[in-house]
C-alpha positions, -999 to 999 in steps of 0.1 A, spaced: -264 -6 -372 -244 22 -353 -219 39 -363 -197 26 -338 -196 -11 -349 -179 2 -380 -142 4 -387 -137 27 -411 -172 38 -421 -187 71 -408 -226 79 -411 -222 97 -441 -203 68 -458 -233 43 -449 -259 71 -462 -237 74 -493 -238 36 -501 -274 33 -494 -286 60 -513 -260 53 -546 -242 18 -542 -207 28 -538 -182 49 -522 -151 64 -528 -123 59 -501 -89 84 -507 -59 80 -499 -54 43 -493 -19 38 -506 8 56 -515 28 68 -548 53 48 -537 34 16 -538 18 19 -570 53 26 -587 62 -2 -576 34 -21 -586 36 -3 -620 73 -4 -624 76 -30 -649 46 -23 -668 57 -15 -700 80 -42 -705 52 -66 -695 31 -51 -720 56 -53 -747 46 -13 -756 69 20 -751 56 42 -731 71 67 -752 60 58 -785 22 57 -786 22 38 -820 32 7 -804 -3 9 -782 -18 -17 -804 -43 -25 -778 -68 -5 -761 -80 -22 -729 -56 -48 -717 -63 -72 -687 -32 -85 -671 -23 -117 -658 -11 -117 -621 23 -122 -616 24 -112 -579 0 -113 -546 0 -90 -518 -23 -87 -485 -47 -64 -491 -49 -56 -452 -13 -45 -451 -13 -28 -488 -44 -5 -479 -55 -13 -444 -78 18 -445 -97 6 -475 -97 -31 -465 -115 -20 -429 -143 -1 -454 -147 -39 -472 -152 -54 -438 -175 -28 -429 -196 -31 -456 -201 -70 -458 -202 -75 -426 -171 -79 -408 -138 -96 -419 -153 -130 -408 -173 -130 -440 -145 -125 -467 -135 -157 -483 -98 -164 -476 -93 -162 -512 -100 -122 -511 -79 -115 -488 -52 -107 -513 -46 -85 -544 -23 -93 -572 -4 -70 -601 -34 -84 -626 -38 -48 -644 -60 -37 -660 -50 -8 -688 -66 16 -708 -45 32 -734 -74 49 -755 -74 43 -796 -60 69 -824 -94 69 -835 -112 76 -804 -83 98 -794 -105 138 -785 -136 121 -790 -164 125 -767 -187 91 -757 -215 97 -739 -223 72 -714 -253 57 -728 -238 47 -760 -208 29 -746 -209 -7 -756 -196 -26 -725 -220 -27 -703 -219 -53 -677 -221 -63 -641 -191 -86 -630 -187 -121 -623 -177 -141 -655 -173 -175 -635 -204 -182 -620 -238 -186 -623 -258 -156 -607 -285 -159 -582 -295 -126 -560 -277 -139 -531 -246 -154 -549 -212 -150 -523 -188 -152 -555 -193 -115 -558 -196 -99 -525 -180 -66 -535 -164 -48 -565 -135 -28 -558 -115 -5 -581 -83 4 -565 -66 36 -586 -31 30 -599 -30 63 -620 -47 95 -616 -78 93 -636 -92 127 -650 -126 133 -670 -122 118 -703 -93 96 -693 -102 66 -697 -123 60 -660 -151 32 -653 -185 44 -659 -212 36 -632 -246 31 -631 -259 37 -598 -298 41 -605 -297 5 -621 -291 -15 -594 -328 -23 -587 -330 -34 -623 -304 -57 -613 -318 -69 -583 -351 -73 -597 -337 -96 -623 -321 -120 -602 -352 -119 -574 -370 -128 -604 -349 -161 -612 -342 -179 -585 -331 -208 -609 -300 -185 -620 -288 -161 -646 -258 -167 -667 -229 -139 -661 -246 -121 -693 -281 -123 -674 -299 -152 -694 -324 -173 -675 -319 -207 -673 -350 -216 -692 -334 -198 -720 -296 -212 -716 -302 -243 -697 -265 -250 -698 -251 -221 -689 -229 -220 -719 -203 -191 -725 -223 -160 -740 -205 -125 -756 -233 -104 -754 -237 -73 -738 -270 -68 -752 -290 -69 -719 -270 -46 -700 -264 -22 -729 -303 -19 -732 -303 -9 -695 -277 17 -699 -294 29 -726 -325 39 -711 -307 54 -680 -309 95 -683 -271 103 -687 -271 125 -656 -275 89 -636 -239 78 -650 -211 86 -635 -177 87 -643 -151 72 -620 -120 98 -615 -96 104 -590 -57 105 -575 -34 75 -574 -43 57 -540 -82 66 -545 -103 32 -542 -140 28 -552 -159 5 -535 -192 -9 -556 -225 -29 -547 -219 -61 -567 -246 -50 -585 -234 -22 -601 -241 -20 -639 -203 -2 -650 -186 -2 -686 -151 8 -696 -149 46 -710 -131 56 -743 -98 73 -736 -100 101 -752 -70 118 -737 -49 87 -743 -35 89 -707 -22 56 -695 -48 49 -666 -42 16 -645 -65 -3 -621 -74 -39 -606 -103 -52 -600 -101 -75 -570 -135 -93 -562 -149 -96 -525 -156 -133 -526 -179 -140 -492 -178 -177 -474 -214 -181 -476 -241 -165 -496 -255 -128 -484 -287 -138 -463 -318 -117 -468 -342 -130 -442 -324 -128 -407 -343 -127 -376 -315 -101 -360 -318 -75 -381 -286 -59 -368 -270 -87 -388 -275 -75 -420 -247 -63 -439 -247 -29 -456 -248 -45 -488 -279 -68 -474 -295 -38 -464 -292 -20 -500 -302 -49 -522 -331 -52 -499 -333 -16 -507 -332 -17 -542 -361 -41 -542 -381 -22 -515 -380 -51 -491 -378 -50 -457 -366 -91 -459 -376 -117 -481 -394 -146 -462 -395 -176 -482 -369 -169 -513 -344 -192 -521 -325 -205 -553 -338 -233 -565 -309 -246 -585 -273 -255 -573 -244 -232 -577 -226 -236 -604 -189 -225 -613 -177 -216 -651 -151 -211 -663 -149 -181 -686 -125 -174 -719 -103 -151 -704 -86 -174 -683 -70 -193 -708 -60 -158 -729 -45 -148 -697 -24 -179 -696 -13 -172 -727 -8 -135 -719 16 -143 -687 39 -170 -707 43 -137 -730 49 -117 -701 74 -143 -682 94 -141 -713 94 -101 -718 105 -99 -683 131 -126 -682 146 -111 -716 176 -86 -710 183 -74 -746 146 -66 -758 146 -33 -776 117 -11 -778 112 -17 -814 105 -55 -809 72 -43 -786 52 -37 -815 49 -74 -822 10 -86 -818 4 -102 -784 -27 -122 -769 -48 -97 -751 -79 -96 -732 -105 -70 -739 -115 -55 -710 -149 -42 -699 -136 -20 -670 
């Protein structure tokens, strides 16, 4: 498609995404917007910003309390998202809002000052723990990472592995009957039971040259847009700076289409997937089993966390010392 068909993306942006599977869009929202969204963060966590002894959990996927329109909060990023997936009309209604479901990385005393190579990280995965995966799955049309704090090298930024996208795409292409969120084929896991092991992903990362692994850094207001098959992992926050992001998924109304008669209708994401497979189109490829939603354990955990957060937010007498009490937390891999 010609650049004139895009609201936000330039030719260089499209080339970047086609080559590496991700874009960094800067200055998408202001420091003031970020401050407003994170203003109750420490009270919600039950921790003190000035006393690291209260930072009892390394990474936390916080539940959401408030939703807001993505197109109003970060119009430049929203326009780029629409460009990547083929237009706003293809995006599901539930993906038009973002939330204050913040993802916090505080690091640990043991990890402070330590360098952990990307290949050695234990949290490698692709997103989408709530559905059975197919190559054309619409549930995860794009991965979005807004930065609500500055993130410098060593500050707990997400690590991504762009060169692994072909491995992910080929695995899904080879299994039209579907795989679990942990990439286990249906033949091995016919009931698609919840799994915890990330071994499949981590083995891919271990065979990836270290120089091909990218550390996500940037300023408040920057937003990374990643191909839905981007392998990524949380990293060690050796600086123990507060790191806050969110991870709003972009779901599509309909599955991706990799066999379009009119090639101009391929989205950039679809083009990147086809390129990763080394194909111009997928004639005859289709899924061979029904689409299936899953209920991940994090849903239960976040419901419990939300109740505790509400109690803290409603309490006017809570003292900082009380915040050291252990809370139900959710380990985040982002």
